PyMOL Python script that loads the backbone (N, CA, C, O; Angstrom):
from pymol import cmd

cmd.read_pdbstr("""\
ATOM      1  N   GLY A   1     -42.403 -27.790 -65.799  1.00  0.00           N
ATOM      2  CA  GLY A   1     -43.693 -28.417 -65.656  1.00  0.00           C
ATOM      3  C   GLY A   1     -43.986 -29.410 -66.765  1.00  0.00           C
ATOM      4  O   GLY A   1     -44.511 -30.494 -66.511  1.00  0.00           O
ATOM      5  N   VAL A   2     -43.654 -29.047 -67.983  1.00  0.00           N
ATOM      6  CA  VAL A   2     -43.928 -29.931 -69.118  1.00  0.00           C
ATOM      7  C   VAL A   2     -43.084 -31.197 -69.028  1.00  0.00           C
ATOM      8  O   VAL A   2     -43.577 -32.290 -69.307  1.00  0.00           O
ATOM      9  N   LEU A   3     -41.819 -31.060 -68.642  1.00  0.00           N
ATOM     10  CA  LEU A   3     -40.970 -32.247 -68.524  1.00  0.00           C
ATOM     11  C   LEU A   3     -41.481 -33.201 -67.452  1.00  0.00           C
ATOM     12  O   LEU A   3     -41.466 -34.416 -67.649  1.00  0.00           O
ATOM     13  N   ASP A   4     -41.929 -32.670 -66.328  1.00  0.00           N
ATOM     14  CA  ASP A   4     -42.517 -33.531 -65.293  1.00  0.00           C
ATOM     15  C   ASP A   4     -43.813 -34.157 -65.784  1.00  0.00           C
ATOM     16  O   ASP A   4     -44.118 -35.297 -65.433  1.00  0.00           O
ATOM     17  N   ALA A   5     -44.569 -33.441 -66.579  1.00  0.00           N
ATOM     18  CA  ALA A   5     -45.815 -33.982 -67.133  1.00  0.00           C
ATOM     19  C   ALA A   5     -45.522 -35.184 -68.017  1.00  0.00           C
ATOM     20  O   ALA A   5     -46.206 -36.204 -67.927  1.00  0.00           O
ATOM     21  N   VAL A   6     -44.520 -35.072 -68.861  1.00  0.00           N
ATOM     22  CA  VAL A   6     -44.163 -36.181 -69.750  1.00  0.00           C
ATOM     23  C   VAL A   6     -43.545 -37.327 -68.957  1.00  0.00           C
ATOM     24  O   VAL A   6     -43.876 -38.489 -69.190  1.00  0.00           O
ATOM     25  N   ARG A   7     -42.671 -37.017 -68.043  1.00  0.00           N
ATOM     26  CA  ARG A   7     -41.952 -38.039 -67.285  1.00  0.00           C
ATOM     27  C   ARG A   7     -42.899 -38.923 -66.462  1.00  0.00           C
ATOM     28  O   ARG A   7     -42.714 -40.138 -66.397  1.00  0.00           O
ATOM     29  N   TYR A   8     -43.899 -38.318 -65.841  1.00  0.00           N
ATOM     30  CA  TYR A   8     -44.752 -39.059 -64.909  1.00  0.00           C
ATOM     31  C   TYR A   8     -46.189 -39.249 -65.404  1.00  0.00           C
ATOM     32  O   TYR A   8     -47.072 -39.561 -64.605  1.00  0.00           O
ATOM     33  N   HIS A   9     -46.439 -39.069 -66.688  1.00  0.00           N
ATOM     34  CA  HIS A   9     -47.821 -39.051 -67.183  1.00  0.00           C
ATOM     35  C   HIS A   9     -48.610 -40.325 -66.917  1.00  0.00           C
ATOM     36  O   HIS A   9     -49.841 -40.287 -66.918  1.00  0.00           O
ATOM     37  N   SER A  10     -47.949 -41.436 -66.691  1.00  0.00           N
ATOM     38  CA  SER A  10     -48.701 -42.665 -66.455  1.00  0.00           C
ATOM     39  C   SER A  10     -48.713 -43.109 -64.987  1.00  0.00           C
ATOM     40  O   SER A  10     -49.453 -44.025 -64.629  1.00  0.00           O
ATOM     41  N   VAL A  11     -47.904 -42.471 -64.138  1.00  0.00           N
ATOM     42  CA  VAL A  11     -47.851 -42.891 -62.735  1.00  0.00           C
ATOM     43  C   VAL A  11     -48.357 -41.846 -61.755  1.00  0.00           C
ATOM     44  O   VAL A  11     -48.724 -42.174 -60.627  1.00  0.00           O
ATOM     45  N   GLY A  12     -48.377 -40.599 -62.179  1.00  0.00           N
ATOM     46  CA  GLY A  12     -48.795 -39.516 -61.305  1.00  0.00           C
ATOM     47  C   GLY A  12     -47.608 -38.861 -60.632  1.00  0.00           C
ATOM     48  O   GLY A  12     -46.552 -39.470 -60.460  1.00  0.00           O
ATOM     49  N   TYR A  13     -47.803 -37.593 -60.250  1.00  0.00           N
ATOM     50  CA  TYR A  13     -46.732 -36.822 -59.630  1.00  0.00           C
ATOM     51  C   TYR A  13     -47.355 -35.714 -58.791  1.00  0.00           C
ATOM     52  O   TYR A  13     -48.097 -34.879 -59.308  1.00  0.00           O
ATOM     53  N   ALA A  14     -47.055 -35.711 -57.513  1.00  0.00           N
ATOM     54  CA  ALA A  14     -47.668 -34.756 -56.591  1.00  0.00           C
ATOM     55  C   ALA A  14     -47.304 -33.308 -56.905  1.00  0.00           C
ATOM     56  O   ALA A  14     -48.075 -32.406 -56.580  1.00  0.00           O
ATOM     57  N   GLY A  15     -46.161 -33.061 -57.522  1.00  0.00           N
ATOM     58  CA  GLY A  15     -45.706 -31.714 -57.784  1.00  0.00           C
ATOM     59  C   GLY A  15     -46.197 -31.102 -59.089  1.00  0.00           C
ATOM     60  O   GLY A  15     -45.742 -30.027 -59.478  1.00  0.00           O
ATOM     61  N   TRP A  16     -47.118 -31.776 -59.766  1.00  0.00           N
ATOM     62  CA  TRP A  16     -47.603 -31.276 -61.054  1.00  0.00           C
ATOM     63  C   TRP A  16     -48.326 -29.952 -60.941  1.00  0.00           C
ATOM     64  O   TRP A  16     -48.990 -29.653 -59.949  1.00  0.00           O
ATOM     65  N   ASP A  17     -48.173 -29.178 -61.986  1.00  0.00           N
ATOM     66  CA  ASP A  17     -49.031 -28.019 -62.186  1.00  0.00           C
ATOM     67  C   ASP A  17     -50.227 -28.492 -63.025  1.00  0.00           C
ATOM     68  O   ASP A  17     -50.400 -29.693 -63.234  1.00  0.00           O
ATOM     69  N   ARG A  18     -51.037 -27.566 -63.496  1.00  0.00           N
ATOM     70  CA  ARG A  18     -52.236 -27.923 -64.264  1.00  0.00           C
ATOM     71  C   ARG A  18     -51.888 -28.683 -65.551  1.00  0.00           C
ATOM     72  O   ARG A  18     -52.642 -29.562 -65.967  1.00  0.00           O
ATOM     73  N   VAL A  19     -50.768 -28.356 -66.177  1.00  0.00           N
ATOM     74  CA  VAL A  19     -50.358 -29.037 -67.412  1.00  0.00           C
ATOM     75  C   VAL A  19     -50.138 -30.526 -67.154  1.00  0.00           C
ATOM     76  O   VAL A  19     -50.625 -31.363 -67.913  1.00  0.00           O
ATOM     77  N   GLY A  20     -49.422 -30.855 -66.110  1.00  0.00           N
ATOM     78  CA  GLY A  20     -49.172 -32.255 -65.788  1.00  0.00           C
ATOM     79  C   GLY A  20     -50.453 -33.010 -65.506  1.00  0.00           C
ATOM     80  O   GLY A  20     -50.632 -34.141 -65.958  1.00  0.00           O
ATOM     81  N   ARG A  21     -51.332 -32.388 -64.764  1.00  0.00           N
ATOM     82  CA  ARG A  21     -52.610 -33.042 -64.439  1.00  0.00           C
ATOM     83  C   ARG A  21     -53.451 -33.283 -65.684  1.00  0.00           C
ATOM     84  O   ARG A  21     -54.087 -34.329 -65.817  1.00  0.00           O
ATOM     85  N   MET A  22     -53.455 -32.319 -66.590  1.00  0.00           N
ATOM     86  CA  MET A  22     -54.231 -32.474 -67.821  1.00  0.00           C
ATOM     87  C   MET A  22     -53.627 -33.536 -68.731  1.00  0.00           C
ATOM     88  O   MET A  22     -54.360 -34.258 -69.408  1.00  0.00           O
ATOM     89  N   LEU A  23     -52.307 -33.641 -68.756  1.00  0.00           N
ATOM     90  CA  LEU A  23     -51.678 -34.689 -69.560  1.00  0.00           C
ATOM     91  C   LEU A  23     -52.007 -36.067 -68.997  1.00  0.00           C
ATOM     92  O   LEU A  23     -52.245 -37.008 -69.754  1.00  0.00           O
ATOM     93  N   TYR A  24     -52.021 -36.186 -67.690  1.00  0.00           N
ATOM     94  CA  TYR A  24     -52.401 -37.448 -67.043  1.00  0.00           C
ATOM     95  C   TYR A  24     -53.822 -37.842 -67.455  1.00  0.00           C
ATOM     96  O   TYR A  24     -54.086 -38.999 -67.780  1.00  0.00           O
ATOM     97  N   LEU A  25     -54.726 -36.870 -67.436  1.00  0.00           N
ATOM     98  CA  LEU A  25     -56.101 -37.134 -67.866  1.00  0.00           C
ATOM     99  C   LEU A  25     -56.152 -37.515 -69.338  1.00  0.00           C
ATOM    100  O   LEU A  25     -56.824 -38.476 -69.712  1.00  0.00           O
ATOM    101  N   ALA A  26     -55.449 -36.767 -70.167  1.00  0.00           N
ATOM    102  CA  ALA A  26     -55.466 -37.033 -71.605  1.00  0.00           C
ATOM    103  C   ALA A  26     -54.911 -38.415 -71.922  1.00  0.00           C
ATOM    104  O   ALA A  26     -55.420 -39.100 -72.809  1.00  0.00           O
ATOM    105  N   ASP A  27     -53.885 -38.824 -71.213  1.00  0.00           N
ATOM    106  CA  ASP A  27     -53.295 -40.145 -71.445  1.00  0.00           C
ATOM    107  C   ASP A  27     -54.315 -41.250 -71.199  1.00  0.00           C
ATOM    108  O   ASP A  27     -54.346 -42.242 -71.926  1.00  0.00           O
ATOM    109  N   TYR A  28     -55.127 -41.085 -70.202  1.00  0.00           N
ATOM    110  CA  TYR A  28     -56.128 -42.101 -69.842  1.00  0.00           C
ATOM    111  C   TYR A  28     -57.387 -42.010 -70.703  1.00  0.00           C
ATOM    112  O   TYR A  28     -57.987 -43.031 -71.036  1.00  0.00           O
ATOM    113  N   LEU A  29     -57.780 -40.808 -71.057  1.00  0.00           N
ATOM    114  CA  LEU A  29     -59.064 -40.599 -71.734  1.00  0.00           C
ATOM    115  C   LEU A  29     -58.958 -40.515 -73.247  1.00  0.00           C
ATOM    116  O   LEU A  29     -59.978 -40.366 -73.921  1.00  0.00           O
ATOM    117  N   GLU A  30     -57.782 -40.605 -73.789  1.00  0.00           N
ATOM    118  CA  GLU A  30     -57.595 -40.481 -75.231  1.00  0.00           C
ATOM    119  C   GLU A  30     -58.548 -41.414 -75.984  1.00  0.00           C
ATOM    120  O   GLU A  30     -58.591 -42.610 -75.695  1.00  0.00           O
ATOM    121  N   PRO A  31     -59.311 -40.884 -76.945  1.00  0.00           N
ATOM    122  CA  PRO A  31     -60.302 -41.691 -77.664  1.00  0.00           C
ATOM    123  C   PRO A  31     -59.719 -42.887 -78.405  1.00  0.00           C
ATOM    124  O   PRO A  31     -60.431 -43.876 -78.586  1.00  0.00           O
ATOM    125  N   GLY A  32     -58.487 -42.852 -78.835  1.00  0.00           N
ATOM    126  CA  GLY A  32     -57.911 -43.942 -79.606  1.00  0.00           C
ATOM    127  C   GLY A  32     -57.375 -45.104 -78.798  1.00  0.00           C
ATOM    128  O   GLY A  32     -56.727 -45.986 -79.362  1.00  0.00           O
ATOM    129  N   ARG A  33     -57.619 -45.137 -77.508  1.00  0.00           N
ATOM    130  CA  ARG A  33     -57.118 -46.216 -76.647  1.00  0.00           C
ATOM    131  C   ARG A  33     -57.723 -47.559 -77.039  1.00  0.00           C
ATOM    132  O   ARG A  33     -58.777 -47.623 -77.671  1.00  0.00           O
ATOM    133  N   HIS A  34     -57.032 -48.630 -76.649  1.00  0.00           N
ATOM    134  CA  HIS A  34     -57.463 -49.986 -76.993  1.00  0.00           C
ATOM    135  C   HIS A  34     -58.767 -50.394 -76.320  1.00  0.00           C
ATOM    136  O   HIS A  34     -59.501 -51.222 -76.859  1.00  0.00           O
ATOM    137  N   HIS A  35     -59.067 -49.835 -75.162  1.00  0.00           N
ATOM    138  CA  HIS A  35     -60.247 -50.246 -74.409  1.00  0.00           C
ATOM    139  C   HIS A  35     -61.170 -49.061 -74.128  1.00  0.00           C
ATOM    140  O   HIS A  35     -61.410 -48.726 -72.968  1.00  0.00           O
ATOM    141  N   PRO A  36     -61.688 -48.426 -75.177  1.00  0.00           N
ATOM    142  CA  PRO A  36     -62.599 -47.297 -74.924  1.00  0.00           C
ATOM    143  C   PRO A  36     -63.920 -47.808 -74.357  1.00  0.00           C
ATOM    144  O   PRO A  36     -64.350 -48.916 -74.678  1.00  0.00           O
ATOM    145  N   ASP A  37     -64.544 -47.022 -73.536  1.00  0.00           N
ATOM    146  CA  ASP A  37     -65.872 -47.382 -73.064  1.00  0.00           C
ATOM    147  C   ASP A  37     -66.675 -46.117 -72.774  1.00  0.00           C
ATOM    148  O   ASP A  37     -66.131 -45.013 -72.759  1.00  0.00           O
ATOM    149  N   ALA A  38     -67.938 -46.288 -72.552  1.00  0.00           N
ATOM    150  CA  ALA A  38     -68.837 -45.153 -72.347  1.00  0.00           C
ATOM    151  C   ALA A  38     -68.469 -44.355 -71.096  1.00  0.00           C
ATOM    152  O   ALA A  38     -68.622 -43.134 -71.071  1.00  0.00           O
ATOM    153  N   ARG A  39     -67.990 -45.033 -70.072  1.00  0.00           N
ATOM    154  CA  ARG A  39     -67.621 -44.355 -68.831  1.00  0.00           C
ATOM    155  C   ARG A  39     -66.486 -43.363 -69.085  1.00  0.00           C
ATOM    156  O   ARG A  39     -66.529 -42.234 -68.595  1.00  0.00           O
ATOM    157  N   ARG A  40     -65.482 -43.774 -69.839  1.00  0.00           N
ATOM    158  CA  ARG A  40     -64.368 -42.870 -70.145  1.00  0.00           C
ATOM    159  C   ARG A  40     -64.830 -41.691 -70.985  1.00  0.00           C
ATOM    160  O   ARG A  40     -64.360 -40.569 -70.796  1.00  0.00           O
ATOM    161  N   ALA A  41     -65.743 -41.938 -71.906  1.00  0.00           N
ATOM    162  CA  ALA A  41     -66.273 -40.837 -72.726  1.00  0.00           C
ATOM    163  C   ALA A  41     -67.006 -39.826 -71.849  1.00  0.00           C
ATOM    164  O   ALA A  41     -66.888 -38.620 -72.062  1.00  0.00           O
ATOM    165  N   LYS A  42     -67.756 -40.309 -70.871  1.00  0.00           N
ATOM    166  CA  LYS A  42     -68.450 -39.406 -69.946  1.00  0.00           C
ATOM    167  C   LYS A  42     -67.460 -38.626 -69.092  1.00  0.00           C
ATOM    168  O   LYS A  42     -67.647 -37.435 -68.844  1.00  0.00           O
ATOM    169  N   GLN A  43     -66.412 -39.298 -68.645  1.00  0.00           N
ATOM    170  CA  GLN A  43     -65.386 -38.601 -67.859  1.00  0.00           C
ATOM    171  C   GLN A  43     -64.733 -37.510 -68.701  1.00  0.00           C
ATOM    172  O   GLN A  43     -64.505 -36.402 -68.214  1.00  0.00           O
ATOM    173  N   ALA A  44     -64.437 -37.813 -69.943  1.00  0.00           N
ATOM    174  CA  ALA A  44     -63.799 -36.824 -70.821  1.00  0.00           C
ATOM    175  C   ALA A  44     -64.676 -35.588 -70.981  1.00  0.00           C
ATOM    176  O   ALA A  44     -64.164 -34.469 -71.011  1.00  0.00           O
ATOM    177  N   LYS A  45     -65.969 -35.774 -71.081  1.00  0.00           N
ATOM    178  CA  LYS A  45     -66.888 -34.639 -71.222  1.00  0.00           C
ATOM    179  C   LYS A  45     -66.933 -33.792 -69.951  1.00  0.00           C
ATOM    180  O   LYS A  45     -67.192 -32.591 -70.021  1.00  0.00           O
ATOM    181  N   ARG A  46     -66.686 -34.400 -68.801  1.00  0.00           N
ATOM    182  CA  ARG A  46     -66.738 -33.688 -67.522  1.00  0.00           C
ATOM    183  C   ARG A  46     -65.469 -32.909 -67.202  1.00  0.00           C
ATOM    184  O   ARG A  46     -65.490 -32.036 -66.334  1.00  0.00           O
ATOM    185  N   VAL A  47     -64.374 -33.202 -67.878  1.00  0.00           N
ATOM    186  CA  VAL A  47     -63.094 -32.569 -67.553  1.00  0.00           C
ATOM    187  C   VAL A  47     -63.193 -31.046 -67.606  1.00  0.00           C
ATOM    188  O   VAL A  47     -62.598 -30.366 -66.771  1.00  0.00           O
ATOM    189  N   GLY A  48     -63.922 -30.507 -68.557  1.00  0.00           N
ATOM    190  CA  GLY A  48     -64.016 -29.064 -68.699  1.00  0.00           C
ATOM    191  C   GLY A  48     -64.640 -28.342 -67.523  1.00  0.00           C
ATOM    192  O   GLY A  48     -64.275 -27.202 -67.239  1.00  0.00           O
ATOM    193  N   HIS A  49     -65.578 -28.983 -66.829  1.00  0.00           N
ATOM    194  CA  HIS A  49     -66.256 -28.297 -65.726  1.00  0.00           C
ATOM    195  C   HIS A  49     -65.989 -28.896 -64.346  1.00  0.00           C
ATOM    196  O   HIS A  49     -66.344 -28.280 -63.341  1.00  0.00           O
ATOM    197  N   GLU A  50     -65.382 -30.063 -64.267  1.00  0.00           N
ATOM    198  CA  GLU A  50     -64.996 -30.615 -62.967  1.00  0.00           C
ATOM    199  C   GLU A  50     -63.704 -31.440 -63.080  1.00  0.00           C
ATOM    200  O   GLU A  50     -63.692 -32.638 -62.797  1.00  0.00           O
ATOM    201  N   PRO A  51     -62.620 -30.775 -63.500  1.00  0.00           N
ATOM    202  CA  PRO A  51     -61.365 -31.508 -63.726  1.00  0.00           C
ATOM    203  C   PRO A  51     -60.805 -32.187 -62.486  1.00  0.00           C
ATOM    204  O   PRO A  51     -60.253 -33.282 -62.590  1.00  0.00           O
ATOM    205  N   ASP A  52     -60.930 -31.576 -61.324  1.00  0.00           N
ATOM    206  CA  ASP A  52     -60.361 -32.177 -60.114  1.00  0.00           C
ATOM    207  C   ASP A  52     -61.090 -33.460 -59.711  1.00  0.00           C
ATOM    208  O   ASP A  52     -60.462 -34.422 -59.270  1.00  0.00           O
ATOM    209  N   ALA A  53     -62.398 -33.469 -59.860  1.00  0.00           N
ATOM    210  CA  ALA A  53     -63.169 -34.678 -59.536  1.00  0.00           C
ATOM    211  C   ALA A  53     -62.820 -35.814 -60.496  1.00  0.00           C
ATOM    212  O   ALA A  53     -62.660 -36.959 -60.075  1.00  0.00           O
ATOM    213  N   VAL A  54     -62.703 -35.498 -61.779  1.00  0.00           N
ATOM    214  CA  VAL A  54     -62.351 -36.520 -62.770  1.00  0.00           C
ATOM    215  C   VAL A  54     -60.923 -37.016 -62.519  1.00  0.00           C
ATOM    216  O   VAL A  54     -60.646 -38.208 -62.652  1.00  0.00           O
ATOM    217  N   LEU A  55     -60.034 -36.114 -62.162  1.00  0.00           N
ATOM    218  CA  LEU A  55     -58.653 -36.500 -61.868  1.00  0.00           C
ATOM    219  C   LEU A  55     -58.605 -37.504 -60.717  1.00  0.00           C
ATOM    220  O   LEU A  55     -57.887 -38.500 -60.799  1.00  0.00           O
ATOM    221  N   ARG A  56     -59.356 -37.256 -59.655  1.00  0.00           N
ATOM    222  CA  ARG A  56     -59.388 -38.198 -58.526  1.00  0.00           C
ATOM    223  C   ARG A  56     -59.964 -39.544 -58.958  1.00  0.00           C
ATOM    224  O   ARG A  56     -59.444 -40.589 -58.565  1.00  0.00           O
ATOM    225  N   GLU A  57     -61.024 -39.537 -59.756  1.00  0.00           N
ATOM    226  CA  GLU A  57     -61.625 -40.793 -60.237  1.00  0.00           C
ATOM    227  C   GLU A  57     -60.626 -41.611 -61.041  1.00  0.00           C
ATOM    228  O   GLU A  57     -60.485 -42.817 -60.838  1.00  0.00           O
ATOM    229  N   ILE A  58     -59.941 -40.944 -61.948  1.00  0.00           N
ATOM    230  CA  ILE A  58     -59.001 -41.651 -62.814  1.00  0.00           C
ATOM    231  C   ILE A  58     -57.805 -42.160 -62.025  1.00  0.00           C
ATOM    232  O   ILE A  58     -57.358 -43.286 -62.244  1.00  0.00           O
ATOM    233  N   ALA A  59     -57.284 -41.358 -61.117  1.00  0.00           N
ATOM    234  CA  ALA A  59     -56.186 -41.825 -60.272  1.00  0.00           C
ATOM    235  C   ALA A  59     -56.626 -43.055 -59.480  1.00  0.00           C
ATOM    236  O   ALA A  59     -55.884 -44.032 -59.379  1.00  0.00           O
ATOM    237  N   ARG A  60     -57.828 -43.002 -58.922  1.00  0.00           N
ATOM    238  CA  ARG A  60     -58.349 -44.144 -58.162  1.00  0.00           C
ATOM    239  C   ARG A  60     -58.455 -45.383 -59.054  1.00  0.00           C
ATOM    240  O   ARG A  60     -58.085 -46.480 -58.636  1.00  0.00           O
ATOM    241  N   GLU A  61     -58.958 -45.214 -60.274  1.00  0.00           N
ATOM    242  CA  GLU A  61     -59.101 -46.347 -61.199  1.00  0.00           C
ATOM    243  C   GLU A  61     -57.746 -46.941 -61.572  1.00  0.00           C
ATOM    244  O   GLU A  61     -57.584 -48.161 -61.614  1.00  0.00           O
ATOM    245  N   ARG A  62     -56.778 -46.071 -61.843  1.00  0.00           N
ATOM    246  CA  ARG A  62     -55.454 -46.567 -62.218  1.00  0.00           C
ATOM    247  C   ARG A  62     -54.792 -47.296 -61.049  1.00  0.00           C
ATOM    248  O   ARG A  62     -54.163 -48.337 -61.239  1.00  0.00           O
ATOM    249  N   ILE A  63     -54.931 -46.758 -59.865  1.00  0.00           N
ATOM    250  CA  ILE A  63     -54.347 -47.407 -58.693  1.00  0.00           C
ATOM    251  C   ILE A  63     -55.034 -48.741 -58.434  1.00  0.00           C
ATOM    252  O   ILE A  63     -54.366 -49.736 -58.154  1.00  0.00           O
ATOM    253  N   ALA A  64     -56.347 -48.773 -58.522  1.00  0.00           N
ATOM    254  CA  ALA A  64     -57.090 -50.024 -58.313  1.00  0.00           C
ATOM    255  C   ALA A  64     -56.687 -51.080 -59.339  1.00  0.00           C
ATOM    256  O   ALA A  64     -56.573 -52.261 -59.012  1.00  0.00           O
ATOM    257  N   TYR A  65     -56.477 -50.655 -60.564  1.00  0.00           N
ATOM    258  CA  TYR A  65     -56.051 -51.597 -61.611  1.00  0.00           C
ATOM    259  C   TYR A  65     -54.696 -52.205 -61.248  1.00  0.00           C
ATOM    260  O   TYR A  65     -54.517 -53.420 -61.321  1.00  0.00           O
ATOM    261  N   GLY A  66     -53.763 -51.371 -60.866  1.00  0.00           N
ATOM    262  CA  GLY A  66     -52.439 -51.870 -60.490  1.00  0.00           C
ATOM    263  C   GLY A  66     -52.487 -52.792 -59.287  1.00  0.00           C
ATOM    264  O   GLY A  66     -51.805 -53.816 -59.252  1.00  0.00           O
ATOM    265  N   LEU A  67     -53.294 -52.427 -58.303  1.00  0.00           N
ATOM    266  CA  LEU A  67     -53.440 -53.296 -57.133  1.00  0.00           C
ATOM    267  C   LEU A  67     -54.063 -54.633 -57.519  1.00  0.00           C
ATOM    268  O   LEU A  67     -53.682 -55.678 -56.993  1.00  0.00           O
ATOM    269  N   GLY A  68     -55.022 -54.592 -58.439  1.00  0.00           N
ATOM    270  CA  GLY A  68     -55.653 -55.827 -58.912  1.00  0.00           C
ATOM    271  C   GLY A  68     -54.668 -56.751 -59.623  1.00  0.00           C
ATOM    272  O   GLY A  68     -54.862 -57.966 -59.662  1.00  0.00           O
ATOM    273  N   LYS A  69     -53.627 -56.177 -60.175  1.00  0.00           N
ATOM    274  CA  LYS A  69     -52.580 -56.957 -60.848  1.00  0.00           C
ATOM    275  C   LYS A  69     -51.429 -57.307 -59.897  1.00  0.00           C
ATOM    276  O   LYS A  69     -50.436 -57.910 -60.303  1.00  0.00           O
ATOM    277  N   ASN A  70     -51.580 -56.918 -58.629  1.00  0.00           N
ATOM    278  CA  ASN A  70     -50.536 -57.128 -57.617  1.00  0.00           C
ATOM    279  C   ASN A  70     -49.238 -56.398 -57.944  1.00  0.00           C
ATOM    280  O   ASN A  70     -48.152 -56.865 -57.601  1.00  0.00           O
ATOM    281  N   TRP A  71     -49.356 -55.251 -58.610  1.00  0.00           N
ATOM    282  CA  TRP A  71     -48.188 -54.428 -58.889  1.00  0.00           C
ATOM    283  C   TRP A  71     -47.893 -53.567 -57.673  1.00  0.00           C
ATOM    284  O   TRP A  71     -48.815 -53.128 -56.987  1.00  0.00           O
ATOM    285  N   PRO A  72     -46.630 -53.322 -57.401  1.00  0.00           N
ATOM    286  CA  PRO A  72     -46.310 -52.410 -56.300  1.00  0.00           C
ATOM    287  C   PRO A  72     -46.684 -50.979 -56.685  1.00  0.00           C
ATOM    288  O   PRO A  72     -46.599 -50.600 -57.853  1.00  0.00           O
ATOM    289  N   LEU A  73     -47.089 -50.207 -55.712  1.00  0.00           N
ATOM    290  CA  LEU A  73     -47.359 -48.791 -55.951  1.00  0.00           C
ATOM    291  C   LEU A  73     -46.048 -48.031 -55.868  1.00  0.00           C
ATOM    292  O   LEU A  73     -45.305 -48.159 -54.895  1.00  0.00           O
ATOM    293  N   LEU A  74     -45.772 -47.248 -56.880  1.00  0.00           N
ATOM    294  CA  LEU A  74     -44.566 -46.431 -56.879  1.00  0.00           C
ATOM    295  C   LEU A  74     -44.720 -45.298 -55.876  1.00  0.00           C
ATOM    296  O   LEU A  74     -45.829 -44.813 -55.656  1.00  0.00           O
ATOM    297  N   PRO A  75     -43.626 -44.873 -55.271  1.00  0.00           N
ATOM    298  CA  PRO A  75     -43.708 -43.753 -54.320  1.00  0.00           C
ATOM    299  C   PRO A  75     -44.327 -42.504 -54.949  1.00  0.00           C
ATOM    300  O   PRO A  75     -45.054 -41.770 -54.278  1.00  0.00           O
ATOM    301  N   GLU A  76     -44.047 -42.258 -56.226  1.00  0.00           N
ATOM    302  CA  GLU A  76     -44.633 -41.105 -56.910  1.00  0.00           C
ATOM    303  C   GLU A  76     -46.150 -41.211 -56.990  1.00  0.00           C
ATOM    304  O   GLU A  76     -46.858 -40.214 -56.842  1.00  0.00           O
ATOM    305  N   THR A  77     -46.644 -42.423 -57.224  1.00  0.00           N
ATOM    306  CA  THR A  77     -48.088 -42.640 -57.317  1.00  0.00           C
ATOM    307  C   THR A  77     -48.753 -42.430 -55.959  1.00  0.00           C
ATOM    308  O   THR A  77     -49.811 -41.806 -55.873  1.00  0.00           O
ATOM    309  N   VAL A  78     -48.143 -42.940 -54.919  1.00  0.00           N
ATOM    310  CA  VAL A  78     -48.685 -42.780 -53.562  1.00  0.00           C
ATOM    311  C   VAL A  78     -48.715 -41.299 -53.189  1.00  0.00           C
ATOM    312  O   VAL A  78     -49.715 -40.809 -52.665  1.00  0.00           O
ATOM    313  N   ALA A  79     -47.633 -40.595 -53.457  1.00  0.00           N
ATOM    314  CA  ALA A  79     -47.583 -39.165 -53.143  1.00  0.00           C
ATOM    315  C   ALA A  79     -48.619 -38.396 -53.966  1.00  0.00           C
ATOM    316  O   ALA A  79     -49.246 -37.465 -53.460  1.00  0.00           O
ATOM    317  N   PHE A  80     -48.798 -38.782 -55.225  1.00  0.00           N
ATOM    318  CA  PHE A  80     -49.803 -38.142 -56.078  1.00  0.00           C
ATOM    319  C   PHE A  80     -51.197 -38.342 -55.487  1.00  0.00           C
ATOM    320  O   PHE A  80     -51.958 -37.386 -55.343  1.00  0.00           O
ATOM    321  N   TRP A  81     -51.526 -39.585 -55.146  1.00  0.00           N
ATOM    322  CA  TRP A  81     -52.830 -39.859 -54.570  1.00  0.00           C
ATOM    323  C   TRP A  81     -53.032 -39.061 -53.279  1.00  0.00           C
ATOM    324  O   TRP A  81     -54.086 -38.460 -53.073  1.00  0.00           O
ATOM    325  N   ASN A  82     -52.029 -39.059 -52.426  1.00  0.00           N
ATOM    326  CA  ASN A  82     -52.142 -38.323 -51.156  1.00  0.00           C
ATOM    327  C   ASN A  82     -52.353 -36.833 -51.403  1.00  0.00           C
ATOM    328  O   ASN A  82     -53.064 -36.180 -50.640  1.00  0.00           O
ATOM    329  N   SER A  83     -51.755 -36.291 -52.443  1.00  0.00           N
ATOM    330  CA  SER A  83     -51.957 -34.866 -52.752  1.00  0.00           C
ATOM    331  C   SER A  83     -53.373 -34.596 -53.234  1.00  0.00           C
ATOM    332  O   SER A  83     -53.896 -33.500 -53.034  1.00  0.00           O
ATOM    333  N   LEU A  84     -53.998 -35.577 -53.865  1.00  0.00           N
ATOM    334  CA  LEU A  84     -55.374 -35.422 -54.356  1.00  0.00           C
ATOM    335  C   LEU A  84     -56.394 -35.633 -53.247  1.00  0.00           C
ATOM    336  O   LEU A  84     -57.477 -35.050 -53.282  1.00  0.00           O
ATOM    337  N   ALA A  85     -56.058 -36.458 -52.268  1.00  0.00           N
ATOM    338  CA  ALA A  85     -57.005 -36.836 -51.214  1.00  0.00           C
ATOM    339  C   ALA A  85     -57.108 -35.786 -50.121  1.00  0.00           C
ATOM    340  O   ALA A  85     -57.921 -35.942 -49.210  1.00  0.00           O
ATOM    341  N   GLN A  86     -56.325 -34.732 -50.175  1.00  0.00           N
ATOM    342  CA  GLN A  86     -56.356 -33.705 -49.124  1.00  0.00           C
ATOM    343  C   GLN A  86     -57.454 -32.702 -49.368  1.00  0.00           C
ATOM    344  O   GLN A  86     -57.624 -31.769 -48.583  1.00  0.00           O
TER     345      GLN A  86
END
""", "prot")
cmd.dss("prot")
cmd.show_as("cartoon", "prot")
cmd.util.cbc("prot")
cmd.orient("prot")
């Protein structure tokens, strides 16, 4: 689980356990990021009581960002999103 968490922490992975999902959140919400904002701080505070909702929000934001840059969606990212949308 930990190896999959590290391997896919920036793209998502449908087969993650809770560790992988939390690492994905931590990677995005880390306070020392170059573009911190109030919205991310609010999301970070919500992780403790609604982690699944925050996970879907962050996955959606990351996917939207990539689409806005005309980047292709990796199969792992698509499968991750589909696993969250069920």
